[in-house]
C-alpha positions in Angstrom: 112.4 147.3 45.7 112.8 143.8 44.9 114.1 141.0 46.8 117.8 140.0 46.3 116.6 136.3 45.1 113.4 137.6 43.5 114.3 135.8 40.1 115.3 132.4 41.9 113.1 129.5 41.9 113.9 126.8 44.5 112.5 123.2 44.2 112.6 121.9 47.8 111.9 118.3 48.5 113.1 118.3 52.0 111.2 117.5 55.2 111.4 118.9 58.7 113.9 121.8 59.6 117.3 121.4 58.0 116.2 122.0 54.4 113.0 123.7 55.5 114.8 126.6 57.2 117.2 126.9 54.4 114.5 127.3 51.9 112.7 129.8 54.4 115.8 131.9 54.4 115.8 132.3 50.7 112.1 132.7 50.5 112.6 135.6 53.0 115.0 137.3 50.3 112.4 136.9 47.6 113.0 133.4 46.3 110.0 131.6 44.8 110.1 128.3 47.0 108.1 125.4 45.5 107.7 122.8 48.4 107.4 119.4 46.9 105.2 117.2 49.2 103.9 113.7 49.7 100.3 113.4 48.5 97.7 113.4 51.3 100.1 113.8 54.1 102.9 116.3 53.1 106.1 117.3 55.2 106.1 115.2 58.5 106.5 118.6 60.3 102.8 119.5 59.4 101.8 116.9 61.9 104.5 117.7 64.7 102.7 118.8 68.0 100.8 119.4 70.1 100.0 122.2 70.0 97.8 122.8 67.0 95.9 125.7 65.9 92.8 125.0 63.9 94.4 121.7 62.8 97.7 123.3 61.7 101.1 123.0 63.4 102.7 126.3 64.5 106.0 124.7 64.4 105.5 124.0 60.6 104.3 127.9 60.2 107.7 128.9 61.7 109.7 127.1 58.7 107.2 127.3 56.0 106.2 131.2 55.3 106.2 132.3 51.7 106.5 129.0 50.1 103.9 127.3 47.4 103.3 123.7 48.1 102.8 121.0 45.4 101.6 117.3 45.9 103.8 115.1 43.6 103.8 111.2 43.8 107.5 110.7 43.2 106.8 106.7 43.2 104.7 107.1 39.9 106.3 107.8 36.5 104.0 111.0 36.2 105.2 112.5 39.2 108.8 112.1 38.4 108.4 113.4 34.9 106.5 116.4 36.4 109.3 117.0 38.8 111.7 117.0 36.1 109.9 119.7 34.4 109.9 121.8 37.5 113.7 121.0 38.0 114.3 122.2 34.3 112.9 125.7 35.1 114.5 126.1 38.7 117.7 127.5 39.9 118.1 125.6 43.1 117.2 122.0 43.9 117.3 120.9 47.8 116.8 117.4 49.2 117.6 116.0 52.6 117.3 112.2 51.8 119.7 109.7 53.6 122.3 109.0 50.9 121.0 106.6 48.2 117.5 107.5 48.5 117.6 110.3 45.8 119.2 107.8 43.4 116.2 105.1 44.0 113.7 107.8 43.5 115.4 109.3 40.4 116.1 112.6 41.9 119.8 112.4 42.4 122.0 115.3 41.2 123.2 113.5 38.0 119.8 112.7 36.9 118.4 116.2 37.9 121.3 117.8 36.1 120.3 115.8 32.9 117.3 118.3 32.7 119.1 121.5 34.0 122.9 121.6 33.8 123.0 124.9 35.4 121.1 124.1 38.6 122.5 124.6 41.8 121.8 121.1 43.7 122.2 120.8 47.5 122.1 117.4 49.2 121.7 117.7 53.2 122.1 114.6 55.2 123.3 113.8 58.8 126.9 112.6 57.8 127.4 113.8 54.2 127.4 111.6 51.3 130.8 109.8 51.9 132.3 108.1 55.0 131.9 105.3 57.3 128.7 106.8 58.9 127.0 108.4 55.7 124.1 105.5 55.8 123.4 106.3 59.4 120.0 108.0 60.2 120.6 111.3 62.2 118.6 113.9 64.0 119.3 117.1 66.0 119.6 115.2 69.2 122.0 112.6 67.9 124.2 115.3 66.3 124.1 117.5 69.2 125.6 114.4 71.1 128.1 113.7 68.5 129.2 117.0 67.6 130.2 117.7 71.4 127.8 120.4 72.1 125.9 118.2 74.6 129.3 117.6 76.5 129.7 121.2 77.3 126.3 122.1 77.9 124.6 121.9 81.4 125.8 121.9 84.9 129.3 120.3 85.7 127.8 117.8 88.4 124.6 116.8 86.1 124.4 114.7 82.8 124.9 116.4 79.5 122.0 118.5 78.4 120.5 119.0 74.7 120.4 122.6 73.8 116.6 123.6 74.2 116.0 124.2 70.4 116.8 122.3 67.3 120.3 123.7 67.2 122.2 121.5 64.7 119.1 121.5 62.5 119.1 125.1 62.3 123.0 125.4 62.1 122.8 123.1 59.1 120.1 125.2 57.5 121.9 128.1 57.6 125.1 126.6 56.3 122.9 125.2 53.3 121.4 128.7 52.8 124.9 130.2 52.6 126.4 127.5 50.6 123.3 127.8 48.0 124.0 131.7 47.9 127.7 131.2 47.3 126.9 128.7 44.5 124.4 131.2 42.7 127.0 133.7 42.8 129.5 131.5 41.4 127.0 130.7 38.8 126.4 134.4 38.0 130.0 134.6 37.3 130.8 131.4 35.5 127.4 130.1 34.1 128.1 126.7 35.9 125.8 124.7 38.1 127.0 123.4 41.5 126.5 120.5 43.7 126.6 121.1 47.4 127.2 118.3 49.7 126.5 119.1 53.5 126.4 116.8 56.6 124.8 118.0 59.9 127.8 116.8 61.9 130.3 118.7 59.8 128.0 121.9 60.0 127.9 121.7 63.9 131.8 121.5 64.5 132.9 125.1 63.2 130.4 126.5 66.0 132.5 125.0 68.7 135.0 127.7 68.5 136.2 128.3 72.1 135.7 124.7 72.9 137.9 123.6 69.9 140.3 126.1 71.0 140.7 124.4 74.3 141.3 121.2 72.7 143.8 122.5 70.3 145.6 123.7 73.4 145.7 120.4 74.9 142.9 121.0 77.3 139.5 119.3 78.0 136.5 121.4 77.8 133.9 120.9 80.6 130.2 121.7 81.3 130.2 125.1 83.1 126.5 125.9 83.2 126.1 129.5 81.9 129.6 130.2 82.7 132.4 131.0 80.0 135.6 128.9 79.5 137.6 132.1 78.8 135.9 135.2 80.5 134.6 136.2 83.9 132.2 137.2 85.2 130.2 136.1 82.2 127.2 134.1 83.3 123.7 134.0 84.9 123.2 135.3 88.5 120.2 134.9 90.5 118.5 138.0 91.5 115.6 138.7 94.0 113.1 137.9 91.6 114.7 136.3 88.7 117.9 135.9 86.8 120.4 138.3 85.1 123.2 137.7 82.7 126.3 140.0 83.3 129.1 140.1 80.4 132.2 141.7 81.7 134.5 141.0 78.7 137.4 143.1 80.0 139.1 144.6 83.1 137.5 148.1 82.5 134.0 146.5 82.4 134.7 144.7 85.5 135.9 147.7 87.4 132.5 149.5 86.3 130.5 146.7 87.2 132.1 146.5 90.8 131.5 150.3 91.3 127.9 150.0 90.3 126.9 147.4 92.6 129.0 149.0 95.3 131.5 146.2 95.4 134.8 148.2 94.6 136.4 145.5 97.3 136.2 142.8 94.5 138.0 145.1 91.9 141.2 145.4 93.9 141.2 141.9 95.3 144.2 140.1 93.8 142.3 137.1 92.9 140.1 139.0 90.6 142.7 141.6 89.4 142.8 140.3 85.6 140.4 138.3 83.5 142.9 135.4 83.8 142.7 135.6 87.6 138.9 135.8 87.5 138.7 132.8 85.3 141.1 131.0 87.7 139.0 132.0 90.6 135.6 131.9 89.0 133.8 130.0 92.0 134.7 132.4 94.6 133.9 135.3 92.3 130.4 134.0 91.3 129.7 133.5 94.9 130.8 137.1 96.0 128.5 138.5 93.0 125.4 136.6 93.6 125.5 137.4 97.3 125.0 141.0 96.1 122.7 140.7 93.2 120.2 138.8 95.3 119.5 141.7 97.1 117.5 143.6 94.3 115.1 142.5 91.8 116.3 142.2 88.0 114.6 145.2 86.9 116.4 147.4 89.5 119.8 145.8 88.5 119.0 146.7 85.0 118.6 150.4 85.8 121.9 150.5 87.9 123.9 148.4 85.6 122.6 149.1 82.1 121.1 152.4 82.1 123.3 154.2 84.7 126.8 152.4 84.4 126.6 151.3 80.8 127.6 147.7 82.0 126.5 144.7 79.6 123.7 143.0 81.3 120.3 141.6 80.5 117.4 139.8 81.8 116.6 136.0 81.2 113.3 136.4 79.4 110.7 133.5 78.7 110.0 132.9 75.1 106.9 135.1 75.1 108.8 137.8 76.8 111.7 137.5 74.3 109.2 137.6 71.4 107.1 140.6 72.5 108.9 143.6 74.3 109.6 147.2 73.2 112.7 146.3 71.2 111.2 143.5 68.9 108.2 145.6 68.6 110.1 148.8 67.3 112.1 146.6 64.9 108.9 144.6 63.6 110.8 141.4 64.8 107.4 139.8 65.2 104.7 140.3 62.8 101.4 138.7 61.0 101.1 137.5 57.6 98.0 136.5 55.8 94.6 138.0 55.0 91.0 137.3 55.5 90.3 134.3 57.9 93.8 132.9 57.9 96.5 135.5 59.5 99.3 133.7 61.4 102.2 135.2 63.6 105.6 135.1 62.0 109.0 135.8 63.5 110.7 138.0 60.8 114.4 137.3 59.6 116.8 140.0 60.6 118.4 141.1 57.6 117.5 144.8 56.8 118.7 146.2 53.5 118.7 149.9 52.4 118.2 148.9 48.6 116.6 145.5 48.5 113.2 144.2 50.0 113.0 141.4 52.4 110.5 139.7 54.7 107.5 137.3 54.6 104.4 138.3 52.9 102.3 134.9 52.9 101.5 132.3 55.2 102.6 128.8 55.2 100.8 126.9 52.1 98.1 124.3 52.8 99.1 121.0 51.5 98.9 120.9 47.5 97.5 124.7 47.6 99.4 125.5 44.6 100.0 122.2 42.8 97.9 123.2 39.4 99.0 126.9 39.7 102.7 126.0 39.5 102.2 123.6 36.8 100.0 126.0 34.8 102.8 128.2 35.0 105.2 125.7 33.5 102.8 125.7 30.3 100.5 122.9 31.4 96.9 123.3 30.4 94.0 121.9 32.3 93.7 118.7 30.0 97.3 117.9 30.6 96.9 118.7 34.4 94.0 116.2 34.4 96.1 113.8 32.7 98.7 114.0 35.3 96.0 113.5 37.9 94.7 110.5 36.3 98.2 109.0 36.1 98.7 109.5 39.9 101.1 112.3 39.5 99.3 114.3 42.4 97.8 111.0 44.0 98.6 108.8 46.9 102.1 107.3 47.4 
């Protein structure tokens, strides 16, 4: 089987995560991702750490499997000309510069399209290419704050909390991959290229869902810890040795839960009769449930609730346990890529197709590892490659 994007070539000028995870998703489905990096230094995420393993950043690994790296000095004429040759044969062009930078470097959409009118060009930035904030710098922390995510994350009596992973970077990356995929589909039908303008702030807003719904209803969303604004019980509870998430989405599940934990009195309590009642009396309900769940360990409650009663519940794993358990092992969710003396772990992407191949095969590239290989495939001979090198196409910026 072949990958769905096996015949798609992506020229990726992005740094860090927003573009990197986008092109990673495309690479996972078979695209040839050519990662264009600054000579001698490369993508900043190569140096993000600690920790480092043999001088490499594992964080860099997680967003750069199955890519090829070329070093290009875009401040030299030779480097820019070489990039245009790459773009001329590519299907997708990604960049995440602040608006105006691509124009200064000569890699803006209009210029790139002069060399390839059918290309799908995706420009990722913090706030999009237009609007009063378009020139502002932006990173995940800032966008988590400005998107409202931090205002509803954390405990009600504590300050706002950032989600513990680069949520808006990854949200934006997934929108970018979706936008590129949609544009490629449209091009297949029409033969026309496309320009995709994507801002991180706008990318995060659709994910507010429940919280946006409360605003639309004239209410003010609040920080609720692990609780849910419209469901109860739907939160984390302490057990004798850890924490357990319980998710009762309807009255039937709540009744089943009460029976399983031997608290049928809660099911007939008028304060908890319906989900709306339970949401209204959430504090009292949580207190009653936690007083019971602290009597046994998490594993014991998993047997009682999940295995015996079929109630949706699950432990709160640490990251290592989340990565390595019997379920992820059975699904091949965490694997290794590479060969010889360079084998690195990889978290596989979750799409499983019956009739198409997907998955990572090669480790993240060393800086500039594929420079001569990529340009040789474009038709450059050794003399021409040496000439490019002498003209600082691959040299220091």
